[in-house]
py3Dmol code that shows the C-alpha trace and the ligand (Angstrom):
import py3Dmol

protein = """\
ATOM      1  CA  UNK A   1       5.046 -14.753 -28.851  1.00  0.00           C
ATOM      2  CA  UNK A   2       7.140 -14.194 -25.729  1.00  0.00           C
ATOM      3  CA  UNK A   3       6.194 -15.102 -22.223  1.00  0.00           C
ATOM      4  CA  UNK A   4       6.831 -12.797 -19.318  1.00  0.00           C
ATOM      5  CA  UNK A   5       8.516 -15.678 -17.505  1.00  0.00           C
ATOM      6  CA  UNK A   6      11.259 -15.507 -20.079  1.00  0.00           C
ATOM      7  CA  UNK A   7      11.505 -11.760 -19.764  1.00  0.00           C
ATOM      8  CA  UNK A   8      11.937 -11.498 -16.001  1.00  0.00           C
ATOM      9  CA  UNK A   9      15.629 -10.814 -16.209  1.00  0.00           C
ATOM     10  CA  UNK A  10      15.043  -7.986 -18.648  1.00  0.00           C
ATOM     11  CA  UNK A  11      12.160  -6.366 -16.795  1.00  0.00           C
ATOM     12  CA  UNK A  12      13.749  -2.942 -17.124  1.00  0.00           C
ATOM     13  CA  UNK A  13      13.421  -3.261 -20.854  1.00  0.00           C
ATOM     14  CA  UNK A  14       9.669  -3.293 -20.466  1.00  0.00           C
ATOM     15  CA  UNK A  15       9.755   0.449 -20.934  1.00  0.00           C
ATOM     16  CA  UNK A  16       9.723  -0.467 -24.578  1.00  0.00           C
ATOM     17  CA  UNK A  17       6.050  -1.180 -24.185  1.00  0.00           C
ATOM     18  CA  UNK A  18       4.072   1.349 -26.139  1.00  0.00           C
ATOM     19  CA  UNK A  19       0.656   0.966 -24.649  1.00  0.00           C
ATOM     20  CA  UNK A  20      -1.306  -1.405 -22.492  1.00  0.00           C
ATOM     21  CA  UNK A  21      -4.559  -2.643 -23.888  1.00  0.00           C
ATOM     22  CA  UNK A  22      -7.463  -3.287 -21.593  1.00  0.00           C
ATOM     23  CA  UNK A  23      -8.079  -6.622 -23.197  1.00  0.00           C
ATOM     24  CA  UNK A  24      -7.504 -10.247 -22.448  1.00  0.00           C
ATOM     25  CA  UNK A  25      -6.665 -13.118 -24.745  1.00  0.00           C
ATOM     26  CA  UNK A  26      -8.372 -16.506 -25.019  1.00  0.00           C
ATOM     27  CA  UNK A  27      -6.749 -17.719 -21.779  1.00  0.00           C
ATOM     28  CA  UNK A  28      -7.915 -14.643 -19.896  1.00  0.00           C
ATOM     29  CA  UNK A  29      -4.396 -13.246 -19.655  1.00  0.00           C
ATOM     30  CA  UNK A  30      -3.921  -9.536 -19.890  1.00  0.00           C
ATOM     31  CA  UNK A  31      -2.034  -8.678 -23.061  1.00  0.00           C
ATOM     32  CA  UNK A  32      -0.094  -5.620 -24.035  1.00  0.00           C
ATOM     33  CA  UNK A  33       1.376  -4.395 -27.248  1.00  0.00           C
ATOM     34  CA  UNK A  34       5.145  -4.304 -27.466  1.00  0.00           C
ATOM     35  CA  UNK A  35       7.299  -3.148 -30.301  1.00  0.00           C
ATOM     36  CA  UNK A  36       7.056  -5.929 -32.802  1.00  0.00           C
ATOM     37  CA  UNK A  37       4.787  -8.377 -30.995  1.00  0.00           C
ATOM     38  CA  UNK A  38       2.584  -9.392 -28.067  1.00  0.00           C
ATOM     39  CA  UNK A  39       3.603 -10.512 -24.627  1.00  0.00           C
ATOM     40  CA  UNK A  40       1.613 -11.907 -21.724  1.00  0.00           C
ATOM     41  CA  UNK A  41       1.709 -10.319 -18.327  1.00  0.00           C
ATOM     42  CA  UNK A  42       1.158 -13.216 -16.008  1.00  0.00           C
ATOM     43  CA  UNK A  43       3.280 -12.139 -13.079  1.00  0.00           C
ATOM     44  CA  UNK A  44       3.036  -8.329 -13.151  1.00  0.00           C
ATOM     45  CA  UNK A  45       0.207  -6.464 -11.507  1.00  0.00           C
ATOM     46  CA  UNK A  46      -2.047  -3.662 -12.589  1.00  0.00           C
ATOM     47  CA  UNK A  47      -1.958  -0.447 -10.583  1.00  0.00           C
ATOM     48  CA  UNK A  48      -5.230  -0.236  -8.613  1.00  0.00           C
ATOM     49  CA  UNK A  49      -5.220   3.570  -8.919  1.00  0.00           C
ATOM     50  CA  UNK A  50      -4.517   4.311 -12.570  1.00  0.00           C
ATOM     51  CA  UNK A  51      -4.796   0.782 -14.064  1.00  0.00           C
ATOM     52  CA  UNK A  52      -1.413   0.919 -15.755  1.00  0.00           C
ATOM     53  CA  UNK A  53       0.671  -2.231 -15.654  1.00  0.00           C
ATOM     54  CA  UNK A  54       3.389  -2.136 -13.021  1.00  0.00           C
ATOM     55  CA  UNK A  55       6.702  -1.542 -14.625  1.00  0.00           C
ATOM     56  CA  UNK A  56       9.039  -1.890 -11.683  1.00  0.00           C
ATOM     57  CA  UNK A  57       9.380  -4.244  -8.743  1.00  0.00           C
ATOM     58  CA  UNK A  58      10.077  -2.266  -5.593  1.00  0.00           C
ATOM     59  CA  UNK A  59      11.131  -4.649  -2.818  1.00  0.00           C
ATOM     60  CA  UNK A  60       8.743  -6.305  -0.380  1.00  0.00           C
ATOM     61  CA  UNK A  61       6.192  -4.981   2.086  1.00  0.00           C
ATOM     62  CA  UNK A  62       6.019  -5.846   5.803  1.00  0.00           C
ATOM     63  CA  UNK A  63       4.027  -8.993   5.056  1.00  0.00           C
ATOM     64  CA  UNK A  64       6.680 -10.196   2.588  1.00  0.00           C
ATOM     65  CA  UNK A  65       4.593  -9.501  -0.516  1.00  0.00           C
ATOM     66  CA  UNK A  66       6.207  -8.299  -3.717  1.00  0.00           C
ATOM     67  CA  UNK A  67       5.758  -4.550  -3.962  1.00  0.00           C
ATOM     68  CA  UNK A  68       5.436  -2.824  -7.348  1.00  0.00           C
ATOM     69  CA  UNK A  69       5.932   0.762  -8.313  1.00  0.00           C
ATOM     70  CA  UNK A  70       3.702   2.542 -10.801  1.00  0.00           C
ATOM     71  CA  UNK A  71       5.635   5.255 -12.589  1.00  0.00           C
ATOM     72  CA  UNK A  72       2.690   7.219 -14.047  1.00  0.00           C
ATOM     73  CA  UNK A  73       1.031   7.819 -10.665  1.00  0.00           C
ATOM     74  CA  UNK A  74       4.104   7.165  -8.482  1.00  0.00           C
ATOM     75  CA  UNK A  75       2.268   4.829  -6.147  1.00  0.00           C
ATOM     76  CA  UNK A  76       3.539   1.610  -4.591  1.00  0.00           C
ATOM     77  CA  UNK A  77       1.216  -1.365  -4.412  1.00  0.00           C
ATOM     78  CA  UNK A  78       1.141  -5.145  -4.046  1.00  0.00           C
ATOM     79  CA  UNK A  79      -0.905  -7.756  -5.895  1.00  0.00           C
ATOM     80  CA  UNK A  80      -3.528  -7.599  -3.130  1.00  0.00           C
ATOM     81  CA  UNK A  81      -3.824  -3.792  -3.044  1.00  0.00           C
ATOM     82  CA  UNK A  82      -6.833  -3.904  -5.348  1.00  0.00           C
ATOM     83  CA  UNK A  83      -8.596  -6.487  -3.178  1.00  0.00           C
ATOM     84  CA  UNK A  84     -11.687  -5.352  -1.276  1.00  0.00           C
ATOM     85  CA  UNK A  85      -9.939  -6.625   1.875  1.00  0.00           C
ATOM     86  CA  UNK A  86      -6.926  -4.376   1.369  1.00  0.00           C
ATOM     87  CA  UNK A  87      -6.307  -2.135   4.374  1.00  0.00           C
ATOM     88  CA  UNK A  88      -8.085  -4.461   6.807  1.00  0.00           C
ATOM     89  CA  UNK A  89      -6.083  -5.699   9.742  1.00  0.00           C
ATOM     90  CA  UNK A  90      -7.320  -9.284   9.496  1.00  0.00           C
ATOM     91  CA  UNK A  91      -6.904 -11.485   6.420  1.00  0.00           C
ATOM     92  CA  UNK A  92      -9.885 -12.289   4.158  1.00  0.00           C
ATOM     93  CA  UNK A  93     -10.456 -15.791   5.522  1.00  0.00           C
ATOM     94  CA  UNK A  94     -10.927 -14.476   9.072  1.00  0.00           C
ATOM     95  CA  UNK A  95     -13.332 -11.784   7.864  1.00  0.00           C
ATOM     96  CA  UNK A  96     -15.240 -14.323   5.778  1.00  0.00           C
ATOM     97  CA  UNK A  97     -15.572 -16.700   8.739  1.00  0.00           C
ATOM     98  CA  UNK A  98     -17.215 -13.943  10.780  1.00  0.00           C
ATOM     99  CA  UNK A  99     -19.502 -12.938   7.904  1.00  0.00           C
ATOM    100  CA  UNK A 100     -20.484 -16.555   7.294  1.00  0.00           C
ATOM    101  CA  UNK A 101     -21.216 -17.291  10.949  1.00  0.00           C
ATOM    102  CA  UNK A 102     -23.202 -14.128  11.453  1.00  0.00           C
ATOM    103  CA  UNK A 103     -25.302 -14.611   8.324  1.00  0.00           C
ATOM    104  CA  UNK A 104     -25.981 -18.323   8.511  1.00  0.00           C
ATOM    105  CA  UNK A 105     -26.162 -19.066  12.234  1.00  0.00           C
ATOM    106  CA  UNK A 106     -28.363 -17.440  14.884  1.00  0.00           C
ATOM    107  CA  UNK A 107     -25.327 -15.868  16.543  1.00  0.00           C
ATOM    108  CA  UNK A 108     -25.012 -12.291  17.695  1.00  0.00           C
ATOM    109  CA  UNK A 109     -21.882 -10.275  16.981  1.00  0.00           C
ATOM    110  CA  UNK A 110     -20.932 -10.566  20.680  1.00  0.00           C
ATOM    111  CA  UNK A 111     -21.124 -14.376  20.483  1.00  0.00           C
ATOM    112  CA  UNK A 112     -18.968 -14.384  17.342  1.00  0.00           C
ATOM    113  CA  UNK A 113     -16.419 -12.228  19.172  1.00  0.00           C
ATOM    114  CA  UNK A 114     -16.116 -14.990  21.788  1.00  0.00           C
ATOM    115  CA  UNK A 115     -15.809 -17.732  19.165  1.00  0.00           C
ATOM    116  CA  UNK A 116     -13.058 -15.772  17.399  1.00  0.00           C
ATOM    117  CA  UNK A 117     -11.307 -15.032  20.702  1.00  0.00           C
ATOM    118  CA  UNK A 118     -11.010 -18.807  21.280  1.00  0.00           C
ATOM    119  CA  UNK A 119      -8.994 -18.830  18.058  1.00  0.00           C
ATOM    120  CA  UNK A 120      -6.773 -15.940  19.224  1.00  0.00           C
ATOM    121  CA  UNK A 121      -8.518 -13.413  17.000  1.00  0.00           C
ATOM    122  CA  UNK A 122      -9.380 -10.382  19.109  1.00  0.00           C
ATOM    123  CA  UNK A 123     -11.931  -8.101  17.501  1.00  0.00           C
ATOM    124  CA  UNK A 124     -14.898  -6.098  18.759  1.00  0.00           C
ATOM    125  CA  UNK A 125     -18.563  -6.775  18.066  1.00  0.00           C
ATOM    126  CA  UNK A 126     -18.683  -3.516  16.112  1.00  0.00           C
ATOM    127  CA  UNK A 127     -15.901  -4.808  13.844  1.00  0.00           C
ATOM    128  CA  UNK A 128     -17.843  -8.018  13.159  1.00  0.00           C
ATOM    129  CA  UNK A 129     -20.960  -6.016  12.286  1.00  0.00           C
ATOM    130  CA  UNK A 130     -18.917  -3.712  10.045  1.00  0.00           C
ATOM    131  CA  UNK A 131     -17.511  -6.721   8.202  1.00  0.00           C
ATOM    132  CA  UNK A 132     -21.001  -8.157   7.682  1.00  0.00           C
ATOM    133  CA  UNK A 133     -22.369  -4.817   6.494  1.00  0.00           C
ATOM    134  CA  UNK A 134     -19.425  -4.220   4.153  1.00  0.00           C
ATOM    135  CA  UNK A 135     -18.729  -7.627   2.685  1.00  0.00           C
ATOM    136  CA  UNK A 136     -22.106  -9.400   2.979  1.00  0.00           C
ATOM    137  CA  UNK A 137     -23.843  -7.442   0.184  1.00  0.00           C
ATOM    138  CA  UNK A 138     -20.707  -7.568  -1.990  1.00  0.00           C
ATOM    139  CA  UNK A 139     -20.575 -11.353  -1.655  1.00  0.00           C
ATOM    140  CA  UNK A 140     -24.316 -11.588  -2.335  1.00  0.00           C
ATOM    141  CA  UNK A 141     -23.882  -9.537  -5.519  1.00  0.00           C
ATOM    142  CA  UNK A 142     -20.959 -11.743  -6.593  1.00  0.00           C
ATOM    143  CA  UNK A 143     -23.055 -14.842  -5.859  1.00  0.00           C
ATOM    144  CA  UNK A 144     -25.878 -13.609  -8.078  1.00  0.00           C
ATOM    145  CA  UNK A 145     -23.595 -14.083 -11.087  1.00  0.00           C
ATOM    146  CA  UNK A 146     -23.365 -17.800 -10.305  1.00  0.00           C
ATOM    147  CA  UNK A 147     -26.939 -18.554  -9.346  1.00  0.00           C
ATOM    148  CA  UNK A 148     -29.121 -20.910 -11.317  1.00  0.00           C
ATOM    149  CA  UNK A 149     -31.254 -19.395 -13.999  1.00  0.00           C
ATOM    150  CA  UNK A 150     -34.190 -17.612 -12.409  1.00  0.00           C
ATOM    151  CA  UNK A 151     -37.602 -19.048 -13.330  1.00  0.00           C
ATOM    152  CA  UNK A 152     -40.373 -17.041 -14.996  1.00  0.00           C
ATOM    153  CA  UNK A 153     -43.145 -17.556 -12.440  1.00  0.00           C
ATOM    154  CA  UNK A 154     -42.527 -15.181  -9.585  1.00  0.00           C
ATOM    155  CA  UNK A 155     -44.409 -15.461  -6.313  1.00  0.00           C
ATOM    156  CA  UNK A 156     -44.201 -12.215  -4.359  1.00  0.00           C
ATOM    157  CA  UNK A 157     -45.139 -11.548  -0.750  1.00  0.00           C
ATOM    158  CA  UNK A 158     -44.237  -9.297   2.147  1.00  0.00           C
ATOM    159  CA  UNK A 159     -43.808 -10.194   5.795  1.00  0.00           C
ATOM    160  CA  UNK A 160     -43.371  -7.872   8.749  1.00  0.00           C
ATOM    161  CA  UNK A 161     -40.656  -7.853  11.364  1.00  0.00           C
ATOM    162  CA  UNK A 162     -40.434  -5.620  14.403  1.00  0.00           C
ATOM    163  CA  UNK A 163     -38.003  -2.847  15.180  1.00  0.00           C
ATOM    164  CA  UNK A 164     -38.967  -2.046  18.760  1.00  0.00           C
ATOM    165  CA  UNK A 165     -42.667  -1.365  18.376  1.00  0.00           C
ATOM    166  CA  UNK A 166     -42.350  -0.273  14.759  1.00  0.00           C
ATOM    167  CA  UNK A 167     -43.012  -2.723  11.955  1.00  0.00           C
ATOM    168  CA  UNK A 168     -40.687  -3.166   8.995  1.00  0.00           C
ATOM    169  CA  UNK A 169     -41.723  -5.082   5.896  1.00  0.00           C
ATOM    170  CA  UNK A 170     -39.591  -7.615   4.059  1.00  0.00           C
ATOM    171  CA  UNK A 171     -40.605  -8.006   0.413  1.00  0.00           C
ATOM    172  CA  UNK A 172     -39.450 -11.244  -1.147  1.00  0.00           C
ATOM    173  CA  UNK A 173     -39.996 -13.056  -4.451  1.00  0.00           C
ATOM    174  CA  UNK A 174     -39.293 -16.693  -5.253  1.00  0.00           C
ATOM    175  CA  UNK A 175     -39.476 -18.502  -8.576  1.00  0.00           C
ATOM    176  CA  UNK A 176     -41.197 -21.818  -9.288  1.00  0.00           C
ATOM    177  CA  UNK A 177     -38.130 -23.735  -8.053  1.00  0.00           C
ATOM    178  CA  UNK A 178     -38.192 -22.010  -4.671  1.00  0.00           C
ATOM    179  CA  UNK A 179     -35.120 -19.913  -5.463  1.00  0.00           C
ATOM    180  CA  UNK A 180     -35.252 -16.500  -3.799  1.00  0.00           C
ATOM    181  CA  UNK A 181     -35.126 -13.904  -6.566  1.00  0.00           C
ATOM    182  CA  UNK A 182     -34.745 -10.782  -4.472  1.00  0.00           C
ATOM    183  CA  UNK A 183     -35.421  -9.237  -1.089  1.00  0.00           C
ATOM    184  CA  UNK A 184     -36.184  -5.653  -0.068  1.00  0.00           C
ATOM    185  CA  UNK A 185     -36.756  -4.144   3.366  1.00  0.00           C
ATOM    186  CA  UNK A 186     -39.126  -1.194   3.589  1.00  0.00           C
ATOM    187  CA  UNK A 187     -40.677   0.764   6.431  1.00  0.00           C
ATOM    188  CA  UNK A 188     -44.075   1.040   4.753  1.00  0.00           C
ATOM    189  CA  UNK A 189     -46.399  -1.480   3.191  1.00  0.00           C
ATOM    190  CA  UNK A 190     -47.817   0.383   0.232  1.00  0.00           C
ATOM    191  CA  UNK A 191     -47.724   0.749  -3.525  1.00  0.00           C
ATOM    192  CA  UNK A 192     -44.419   2.655  -3.531  1.00  0.00           C
ATOM    193  CA  UNK A 193     -42.760  -0.209  -1.657  1.00  0.00           C
ATOM    194  CA  UNK A 194     -44.239  -2.809  -4.017  1.00  0.00           C
ATOM    195  CA  UNK A 195     -43.028  -0.807  -7.023  1.00  0.00           C
ATOM    196  CA  UNK A 196     -39.564  -0.358  -5.499  1.00  0.00           C
ATOM    197  CA  UNK A 197     -39.363  -4.090  -4.985  1.00  0.00           C
ATOM    198  CA  UNK A 198     -40.417  -4.950  -8.540  1.00  0.00           C
ATOM    199  CA  UNK A 199     -37.991  -2.394  -9.923  1.00  0.00           C
ATOM    200  CA  UNK A 200     -35.067  -3.812  -7.935  1.00  0.00           C
ATOM    201  CA  UNK A 201     -35.953  -7.440  -8.720  1.00  0.00           C
ATOM    202  CA  UNK A 202     -36.200  -6.737 -12.459  1.00  0.00           C
ATOM    203  CA  UNK A 203     -32.897  -4.854 -12.454  1.00  0.00           C
ATOM    204  CA  UNK A 204     -31.095  -7.703 -10.708  1.00  0.00           C
ATOM    205  CA  UNK A 205     -32.284 -10.501 -12.995  1.00  0.00           C
ATOM    206  CA  UNK A 206     -31.950 -10.999 -16.724  1.00  0.00           C
ATOM    207  CA  UNK A 207     -35.300 -12.752 -16.900  1.00  0.00           C
ATOM    208  CA  UNK A 208     -38.688 -11.321 -17.837  1.00  0.00           C
ATOM    209  CA  UNK A 209     -41.352 -13.004 -15.720  1.00  0.00           C
ATOM    210  CA  UNK A 210     -44.361 -14.634 -17.384  1.00  0.00           C
ATOM    211  CA  UNK A 211     -46.557 -14.658 -14.298  1.00  0.00           C
ATOM    212  CA  UNK A 212     -46.621 -12.706 -11.051  1.00  0.00           C
ATOM    213  CA  UNK A 213     -48.393 -14.529  -8.233  1.00  0.00           C
ATOM    214  CA  UNK A 214     -49.405 -12.542  -5.159  1.00  0.00           C
ATOM    215  CA  UNK A 215     -52.025 -12.599  -2.439  1.00  0.00           C
ATOM    216  CA  UNK A 216     -54.944 -10.150  -2.523  1.00  0.00           C
ATOM    217  CA  UNK A 217     -52.941  -7.209  -1.133  1.00  0.00           C
ATOM    218  CA  UNK A 218     -54.228  -4.301  -3.218  1.00  0.00           C
ATOM    219  CA  UNK A 219     -50.974  -2.343  -3.933  1.00  0.00           C
ATOM    220  CA  UNK A 220     -49.583  -5.263  -5.955  1.00  0.00           C
ATOM    221  CA  UNK A 221     -52.284  -4.755  -8.601  1.00  0.00           C
ATOM    222  CA  UNK A 222     -51.175  -1.282  -9.646  1.00  0.00           C
ATOM    223  CA  UNK A 223     -47.482  -1.919  -9.079  1.00  0.00           C
ATOM    224  CA  UNK A 224     -47.594  -5.001 -11.317  1.00  0.00           C
ATOM    225  CA  UNK A 225     -49.691  -3.182 -13.920  1.00  0.00           C
ATOM    226  CA  UNK A 226     -47.163  -0.339 -14.094  1.00  0.00           C
ATOM    227  CA  UNK A 227     -43.879  -2.242 -13.962  1.00  0.00           C
ATOM    228  CA  UNK A 228     -44.617  -5.800 -15.096  1.00  0.00           C
ATOM    229  CA  UNK A 229     -47.545  -5.248 -17.426  1.00  0.00           C
ATOM    230  CA  UNK A 230     -46.178  -7.906 -19.797  1.00  0.00           C
ATOM    231  CA  UNK A 231     -46.693 -10.632 -17.168  1.00  0.00           C
ATOM    232  CA  UNK A 232     -49.961 -12.214 -16.083  1.00  0.00           C
ATOM    233  CA  UNK A 233     -50.891 -11.160 -12.557  1.00  0.00           C
ATOM    234  CA  UNK A 234     -52.472 -14.002 -10.571  1.00  0.00           C
ATOM    235  CA  UNK A 235     -54.049 -13.132  -7.226  1.00  0.00           C
ATOM    236  CA  UNK A 236     -54.460 -16.163  -5.027  1.00  0.00           C
ATOM    237  CA  UNK A 237     -54.012 -17.382  -1.464  1.00  0.00           C
ATOM    238  CA  UNK A 238     -52.009 -19.825   0.587  1.00  0.00           C
ATOM    239  CA  UNK A 239     -54.508 -22.654   0.709  1.00  0.00           C
ATOM    240  CA  UNK A 240     -55.674 -23.599  -2.764  1.00  0.00           C
ATOM    241  CA  UNK A 241     -56.321 -27.131  -3.892  1.00  0.00           C
ATOM    242  CA  UNK A 242     -55.277 -26.507  -7.482  1.00  0.00           C
ATOM    243  CA  UNK A 243     -53.622 -23.777  -9.470  1.00  0.00           C
ATOM    244  CA  UNK A 244     -51.215 -21.220  -8.048  1.00  0.00           C
ATOM    245  CA  UNK A 245     -50.717 -20.702  -4.312  1.00  0.00           C
ATOM    246  CA  UNK A 246     -48.383 -18.421  -2.367  1.00  0.00           C
ATOM    247  CA  UNK A 247     -46.986 -21.375  -0.476  1.00  0.00           C
ATOM    248  CA  UNK A 248     -43.455 -21.161  -1.958  1.00  0.00           C
ATOM    249  CA  UNK A 249     -42.886 -17.595  -0.849  1.00  0.00           C
ATOM    250  CA  UNK A 250     -44.499 -18.163   2.555  1.00  0.00           C
ATOM    251  CA  UNK A 251     -42.037 -21.004   3.063  1.00  0.00           C
ATOM    252  CA  UNK A 252     -39.123 -18.749   2.048  1.00  0.00           C
ATOM    253  CA  UNK A 253     -39.914 -16.371   4.933  1.00  0.00           C
ATOM    254  CA  UNK A 254     -39.052 -19.089   7.460  1.00  0.00           C
ATOM    255  CA  UNK A 255     -35.196 -19.260   7.282  1.00  0.00           C
ATOM    256  CA  UNK A 256     -34.582 -15.522   7.860  1.00  0.00           C
ATOM    257  CA  UNK A 257     -37.205 -15.513  10.612  1.00  0.00           C
ATOM    258  CA  UNK A 258     -35.426 -18.436  12.275  1.00  0.00           C
ATOM    259  CA  UNK A 259     -32.145 -16.567  11.990  1.00  0.00           C
ATOM    260  CA  UNK A 260     -33.592 -13.380  13.467  1.00  0.00           C
ATOM    261  CA  UNK A 261     -35.471 -15.097  16.282  1.00  0.00           C
ATOM    262  CA  UNK A 262     -33.649 -14.182  19.457  1.00  0.00           C
ATOM    263  CA  UNK A 263     -32.026 -11.192  17.799  1.00  0.00           C
ATOM    264  CA  UNK A 264     -33.388  -7.764  18.681  1.00  0.00           C
ATOM    265  CA  UNK A 265     -34.655  -7.195  15.166  1.00  0.00           C
ATOM    266  CA  UNK A 266     -33.154  -5.136  12.410  1.00  0.00           C
ATOM    267  CA  UNK A 267     -31.779  -1.796  13.568  1.00  0.00           C
ATOM    268  CA  UNK A 268     -32.443   0.406  10.547  1.00  0.00           C
ATOM    269  CA  UNK A 269     -33.904  -0.106   7.088  1.00  0.00           C
ATOM    270  CA  UNK A 270     -30.499   0.461   5.513  1.00  0.00           C
ATOM    271  CA  UNK A 271     -28.483  -1.948   7.673  1.00  0.00           C
ATOM    272  CA  UNK A 272     -31.377  -4.412   7.753  1.00  0.00           C
ATOM    273  CA  UNK A 273     -31.428  -4.498   3.960  1.00  0.00           C
ATOM    274  CA  UNK A 274     -27.716  -5.214   3.838  1.00  0.00           C
ATOM    275  CA  UNK A 275     -28.066  -7.992   6.382  1.00  0.00           C
ATOM    276  CA  UNK A 276     -31.010  -9.600   4.545  1.00  0.00           C
ATOM    277  CA  UNK A 277     -29.184  -9.507   1.214  1.00  0.00           C
ATOM    278  CA  UNK A 278     -26.168 -11.154   2.840  1.00  0.00           C
ATOM    279  CA  UNK A 279     -28.355 -13.749   4.499  1.00  0.00           C
ATOM    280  CA  UNK A 280     -30.217 -14.626   1.286  1.00  0.00           C
ATOM    281  CA  UNK A 281     -26.955 -14.856  -0.676  1.00  0.00           C
ATOM    282  CA  UNK A 282     -25.415 -17.304   1.749  1.00  0.00           C
ATOM    283  CA  UNK A 283     -28.656 -19.244   2.119  1.00  0.00           C
ATOM    284  CA  UNK A 284     -28.844 -19.645  -1.671  1.00  0.00           C
ATOM    285  CA  UNK A 285     -25.295 -21.006  -1.620  1.00  0.00           C
ATOM    286  CA  UNK A 286     -26.186 -23.546   1.064  1.00  0.00           C
ATOM    287  CA  UNK A 287     -29.525 -24.444  -0.511  1.00  0.00           C
ATOM    288  CA  UNK A 288     -27.926 -25.238  -3.879  1.00  0.00           C
ATOM    289  CA  UNK A 289     -29.330 -22.293  -5.842  1.00  0.00           C
ATOM    290  CA  UNK A 290     -25.786 -21.317  -6.768  1.00  0.00           C
ATOM    291  CA  UNK A 291     -23.734 -23.367  -9.221  1.00  0.00           C
ATOM    292  CA  UNK A 292     -21.285 -24.488  -6.563  1.00  0.00           C
ATOM    293  CA  UNK A 293     -19.363 -26.642  -8.994  1.00  0.00           C
ATOM    294  CA  UNK A 294     -18.344 -23.608 -11.043  1.00  0.00           C
ATOM    295  CA  UNK A 295     -16.704 -22.150  -7.938  1.00  0.00           C
ATOM    296  CA  UNK A 296     -15.459 -25.465  -6.518  1.00  0.00           C
ATOM    297  CA  UNK A 297     -14.620 -27.713  -9.512  1.00  0.00           C
ATOM    298  CA  UNK A 298     -14.104 -30.867  -7.435  1.00  0.00           C
ATOM    299  CA  UNK A 299     -17.524 -30.619  -5.802  1.00  0.00           C
ATOM    300  CA  UNK A 300     -20.171 -33.163  -6.885  1.00  0.00           C
ATOM    301  CA  UNK A 301     -23.645 -32.206  -5.691  1.00  0.00           C
ATOM    302  CA  UNK A 302     -25.163 -35.655  -6.259  1.00  0.00           C
ATOM    303  CA  UNK A 303     -22.670 -37.564  -4.133  1.00  0.00           C
ATOM    304  CA  UNK A 304     -21.542 -34.895  -1.656  1.00  0.00           C
ATOM    305  CA  UNK A 305     -22.305 -35.386   2.028  1.00  0.00           C
ATOM    306  CA  UNK A 306     -23.568 -32.556   4.224  1.00  0.00           C
ATOM    307  CA  UNK A 307     -20.035 -32.082   5.504  1.00  0.00           C
ATOM    308  CA  UNK A 308     -18.531 -31.903   2.027  1.00  0.00           C
ATOM    309  CA  UNK A 309     -21.176 -29.373   0.982  1.00  0.00           C
ATOM    310  CA  UNK A 310     -20.425 -27.255   4.051  1.00  0.00           C
ATOM    311  CA  UNK A 311     -16.720 -27.247   3.199  1.00  0.00           C
ATOM    312  CA  UNK A 312     -17.500 -26.481  -0.447  1.00  0.00           C
ATOM    313  CA  UNK A 313     -19.493 -23.435   0.708  1.00  0.00           C
ATOM    314  CA  UNK A 314     -16.438 -22.243   2.652  1.00  0.00           C
ATOM    315  CA  UNK A 315     -14.211 -22.695  -0.399  1.00  0.00           C
ATOM    316  CA  UNK A 316     -16.765 -20.956  -2.636  1.00  0.00           C
ATOM    317  CA  UNK A 317     -16.880 -17.968  -0.286  1.00  0.00           C
ATOM    318  CA  UNK A 318     -13.102 -17.728  -0.302  1.00  0.00           C
ATOM    319  CA  UNK A 319     -13.087 -17.897  -4.116  1.00  0.00           C
ATOM    320  CA  UNK A 320     -15.688 -15.134  -4.256  1.00  0.00           C
ATOM    321  CA  UNK A 321     -13.723 -13.137  -1.693  1.00  0.00           C
ATOM    322  CA  UNK A 322     -10.697 -13.258  -3.994  1.00  0.00           C
ATOM    323  CA  UNK A 323     -12.837 -11.743  -6.752  1.00  0.00           C
ATOM    324  CA  UNK A 324     -13.989  -8.769  -4.698  1.00  0.00           C
ATOM    325  CA  UNK A 325     -12.292  -5.592  -5.797  1.00  0.00           C
ATOM    326  CA  UNK A 326     -11.837  -2.412  -3.824  1.00  0.00           C
ATOM    327  CA  UNK A 327     -14.193   0.315  -4.961  1.00  0.00           C
ATOM    328  CA  UNK A 328     -12.346   2.816  -7.145  1.00  0.00           C
TER     329      UNK A 328
END
"""
ligand_1 = """\
1
ZN
Zn -0.749 4.029 -11.088
"""
view = py3Dmol.view(width=600, height=400)
view.addModel(protein, "pdb")
view.setStyle({"model": 0}, {"cartoon": {"style": "trace"}})
view.addModel(ligand_1, "xyz")
view.setStyle({"model": 1}, {"stick": {}})
view.zoomTo()
view.show()
């Protein structure tokens, strides 16, 4: 078995490669078939457009990064061309700082602009909001892969928030450990909204709930009967001495409400949904619902101080940012 490191000086001979396989070996390295054997491609990049392996180095770009040339589609690219941050003026860590501040602290985009300006990063409030809307949901989706296993007792509730004089409804479910399972923003509080929420929550988890716990809001009855008929539906209230209560989900409404207090509410259902998903993703990371140690191997939850956990969250977000790929 040859290693690409030993083949660097004969890179032009790589035309001998017959075909690239979309497979990886035990170490996660991309492998390709070559006449007579297998080689690893550790240092070459895959073309983000046609997914062929780069076969030619083509100088360096303005930022000093190795540029590759893809012969089949005749495009030039660098190792970071397939990143979701490709084409943005500011590097990923700057974008992630803004996303993190906006989602986890009660700061407006205009306040974040001033904080960034102190660090010689001049952007507009609109840019900050665009970053949050673009990368927040992507990070939240990436985080879902690392979250702790979702429990099988789901407590579901909705809470309203104002948009001017109009009410919007935030549907949220938590499991028996207080982990937020999913969140959905709707403009109506009815059966269709309840069904949409159940449908989304089921699609985003690999767990079939055993029990659905709600308050006495009528639309949950039919929505649960249609979509989660296999689970027991328990209708209860907040103040119960024994048995199920809706306390866990009522408590989960507090952090986003605290974040949005002082803000002028959520502008539209679409952007509001993206913000809430981003918020819940980051909050899960800070609360410990995400396996932080998988993302930050040196992190020890039992002995870590608040400061170490905060820094681990930053590292985890950067690791996740590296994983984000540009949409094809
Ligand atoms: Zn290509």
